[in-house]
LUMLUM-405414 format. One record per residue (C-alpha): residue number from 1; x, y, z. Coordinates in steps of 0.2 Angstrom, whole numbers. Example, Ala and Ser with C-alpha at 12.3 -4.5 7.8 and 13.67 -1.06 7.14 Angstrom:
<pts>
num, c1, c2, c3
1, 62, -22, 39
2, 68, -5, 36
</pts>
This chain:
<pts>
num, c1, c2, c3
1, 362, -12, -386
2, 375, -13, -372
3, 392, -10, -378
4, 404, -6, -364
5, 418, -1, -375
6, 433, 7, -368
7, 434, 22, -380
8, 432, 40, -377
9, 429, 58, -385
10, 446, 65, -381
11, 442, 83, -389
12, 429, 93, -398
13, 428, 108, -410
14, 415, 118, -418
15, 413, 131, -432
16, 399, 141, -438
17, 398, 154, -451
18, 399, 173, -445
19, 382, 178, -453
20, 368, 179, -442
21, 350, 178, -450
22, 336, 183, -437
23, 318, 179, -438
24, 314, 197, -440
25, 325, 195, -457
26, 313, 182, -462
27, 298, 192, -457
28, 303, 206, -469
29, 301, 196, -485
30, 290, 181, -480
31, 273, 179, -473
32, 280, 174, -456
33, 283, 182, -439
34, 296, 180, -425
35, 282, 175, -413
36, 276, 162, -425
37, 293, 154, -427
38, 298, 154, -409
39, 282, 146, -404
40, 283, 132, -416
41, 302, 129, -416
42, 311, 138, -403
43, 322, 146, -415
44, 327, 165, -414
45, 341, 166, -426
46, 354, 155, -436
47, 371, 155, -445
48, 372, 155, -464
49, 386, 153, -474
50, 392, 167, -486
51, 399, 167, -504
52, 418, 162, -497
53, 411, 149, -485
54, 407, 130, -488
55, 406, 113, -481
56, 425, 110, -481
57, 430, 127, -473
58, 418, 124, -459
59, 424, 105, -457
60, 442, 110, -457
61, 440, 124, -443
62, 430, 112, -432
63, 443, 98, -436
64, 457, 109, -431
65, 447, 114, -414
66, 445, 95, -410
67, 464, 90, -413
68, 470, 104, -403
69, 457, 100, -390
70, 463, 82, -389
71, 481, 86, -391
72, 482, 76, -406
73, 492, 81, -422
74, 487, 78, -439
75, 498, 65, -443
76, 492, 56, -428
77, 475, 53, -435
78, 471, 36, -442
79, 454, 39, -450
80, 442, 52, -455
81, 424, 50, -454
82, 413, 65, -461
83, 395, 64, -459
84, 385, 77, -471
85, 371, 78, -483
86, 378, 94, -490
87, 395, 88, -497
88, 408, 101, -504
89, 407, 91, -520
90, 396, 76, -526
91, 413, 69, -531
92, 424, 67, -521
93, 420, 64, -504
94, 421, 79, -492
95, 432, 68, -480
96, 446, 66, -494
97, 447, 84, -497
98, 447, 87, -477
99, 462, 75, -475
100, 472, 86, -486
101, 466, 102, -478
102, 471, 97, -461
103, 488, 90, -466
104, 485, 72, -462
105, 495, 58, -470
106, 490, 55, -488
107, 486, 38, -484
108, 475, 39, -471
109, 457, 32, -475
110, 442, 44, -476
111, 424, 42, -480
112, 409, 51, -480
113, 393, 45, -470
114, 376, 50, -474
115, 362, 48, -461
116, 356, 66, -459
117, 354, 72, -442
118, 359, 56, -435
119, 375, 57, -445
120, 387, 62, -431
121, 381, 49, -419
122, 382, 34, -433
123, 399, 42, -435
124, 405, 41, -417
125, 399, 22, -416
126, 407, 18, -432
127, 424, 26, -425
128, 423, 16, -409
129, 422, 0, -418
130, 437, 4, -428
131, 446, 9, -411
132, 441, -7, -402
133, 447, -19, -416
134, 463, -10, -416
135, 462, -3, -435
136, 463, 14, -428
137, 470, 24, -413
138, 463, 42, -416
139, 448, 44, -426
140, 442, 61, -432
141, 423, 62, -433
142, 415, 76, -441
143, 397, 82, -442
144, 395, 97, -455
145, 381, 105, -465
146, 377, 120, -476
147, 359, 116, -476
148, 356, 134, -482
149, 363, 128, -499
150, 349, 116, -502
151, 335, 126, -493
152, 321, 135, -503
153, 323, 152, -495
154, 306, 157, -503
155, 296, 143, -494
156, 292, 148, -477
157, 288, 132, -471
158, 307, 127, -472
159, 317, 142, -474
160, 316, 147, -456
161, 321, 130, -449
162, 339, 127, -455
163, 356, 133, -453
164, 374, 130, -456
165, 388, 124, -445
166, 400, 111, -440
167, 406, 100, -425
168, 420, 87, -423
169, 426, 76, -411
170, 442, 64, -409
171, 437, 46, -404
172, 452, 35, -396
173, 454, 21, -384
174, 449, 25, -367
175, 466, 30, -356
176, 455, 29, -340
177, 444, 12, -337
178, 429, 23, -331
179, 428, 31, -347
180, 419, 22, -360
181, 404, 20, -374
182, 392, 11, -363
183, 376, 9, -375
184, 370, 15, -392
185, 356, 12, -404
186, 355, 14, -423
187, 340, 12, -434
188, 332, 17, -450
189, 314, 16, -456
190, 316, 17, -475
191, 297, 17, -478
192, 298, 35, -472
193, 312, 40, -483
194, 301, 52, -493
195, 297, 62, -478
196, 313, 73, -480
197, 320, 72, -497
198, 328, 82, -511
199, 319, 78, -528
200, 332, 80, -541
201, 351, 80, -542
202, 353, 61, -540
203, 353, 47, -553
204, 334, 46, -554
205, 331, 64, -558
206, 348, 71, -565
207, 349, 90, -565
208, 342, 99, -580
209, 335, 116, -584
210, 317, 109, -581
211, 323, 103, -562
212, 331, 119, -559
213, 315, 130, -565
214, 305, 119, -555
215, 316, 121, -539
216, 318, 102, -537
217, 336, 104, -530
218, 330, 111, -514
219, 324, 101, -499
220, 306, 95, -496
221, 298, 90, -479
222, 282, 84, -473
223, 285, 92, -457
224, 268, 86, -448
225, 273, 67, -451
226, 291, 70, -446
227, 285, 79, -429
228, 274, 65, -424
229, 287, 51, -427
230, 301, 60, -419
231, 292, 64, -402
232, 288, 46, -399
233, 304, 39, -407
234, 316, 51, -396
235, 308, 45, -380
236, 308, 27, -385
237, 326, 27, -390
238, 332, 37, -374
239, 323, 26, -362
240, 329, 10, -371
241, 347, 15, -372
242, 348, 20, -354
243, 340, 4, -350
244, 353, -6, -360
245, 367, 2, -349
246, 358, -4, -334
247, 354, 14, -329
248, 340, 25, -326
249, 336, 43, -333
250, 340, 49, -316
251, 358, 44, -318
252, 361, 55, -333
253, 371, 71, -330
254, 367, 78, -347
255, 356, 74, -363
256, 363, 82, -379
257, 349, 80, -392
258, 349, 85, -410
259, 342, 103, -411
260, 328, 99, -423
261, 313, 108, -414
262, 311, 114, -395
263, 294, 106, -394
264, 300, 89, -399
265, 315, 89, -386
266, 303, 97, -372
267, 289, 84, -374
268, 301, 69, -375
269, 312, 74, -360
270, 297, 79, -350
271, 287, 62, -352
272, 305, 54, -348
273, 306, 65, -332
274, 323, 73, -338
275, 323, 91, -330
276, 327, 105, -341
277, 343, 108, -333
278, 351, 92, -339
279, 346, 95, -357
280, 357, 105, -369
281, 348, 117, -379
282, 356, 129, -392
283, 342, 129, -406
284, 337, 147, -402
285, 354, 152, -409
286, 358, 140, -423
287, 341, 132, -429
288, 342, 114, -436
289, 360, 111, -442
290, 358, 92, -445
291, 373, 82, -443
292, 382, 97, -435
293, 369, 99, -422
294, 373, 86, -409
295, 393, 89, -411
296, 391, 108, -409
297, 380, 106, -394
298, 392, 94, -387
299, 406, 105, -389
300, 398, 120, -381
301, 392, 110, -365
302, 410, 105, -363
303, 417, 122, -365
304, 405, 129, -353
305, 409, 116, -339
306, 393, 107, -340
307, 401, 90, -342
308, 413, 83, -328
309, 423, 68, -327
310, 412, 53, -323
311, 397, 60, -329
312, 384, 50, -340
313, 381, 59, -356
314, 368, 54, -369
315, 368, 59, -387
316, 352, 57, -397
317, 346, 62, -414
318, 333, 58, -425
319, 334, 64, -445
320, 330, 60, -462
321, 329, 42, -470
322, 321, 41, -457
323, 336, 37, -446
324, 339, 38, -427
325, 354, 35, -416
326, 360, 36, -398
327, 376, 35, -389
328, 378, 34, -370
329, 395, 39, -364
330, 404, 39, -347
331, 416, 54, -349
</pts>
């Protein structure tokens, strides 16, 4: 959908745990190898939270970084959106705890958003709508996950895929008419909801001794079906979003994709004719961090000087739900 909204990402931040777990660490205790993992996913290592780390801590550190980057103080934040599927607690929302942790005004609205890997982009587009309607001036959007808390570390098909982290951005009205959110697409196919799911812990299957014993509180994934869907859908939504903005893929300076699987990213970009040097890749260091994936990659690209004023930058993600999202920015 063509948007042409005069909003900008004014600053970014990121936080990842200190602990690094390599493919060799998994190979020592699971029937797998570094070669097998790299060939199928592109992952070489990932960050995993320790006993004293959590979703809130990572979100707070990333949020502080975004505030500093944008030159915004906590009392200037008008809204907090926290995208996560691994909240600090079931109740309250992590965004409420984050409001207090950052020292924002205690009346600032805050809510969590659950769209899995697409969550951060859902959050950016939602924040932009608050900005253009005048309901908020500075919106903090955080994508944060402690996926290893819901990953079965005895299941080699999923244990090697996921990592933990947080990324954040300040969304506000553009101070430069050239900077804008040009186009974006959000979508969901609920018929595929059970391709990535956690069987127990919700109202349908409350926690019990049986659900714990049967390991039903860990994430399950039908990887082959997700892979096939993601390859075609990523290509489709990138092409569609660029066309919505009246551009071509050649106009893009950078594509920041969700770091789900290197083969998915490479396949979609190759078929679209997007050269590798225009794609941000960090999956080899972090694995799949779900809602944190895009903002961490975006932050690193900005820090490395890969994004320059006037560039067209496309954010894209596909995640559980199944959900998908894009946002095309002129920065």
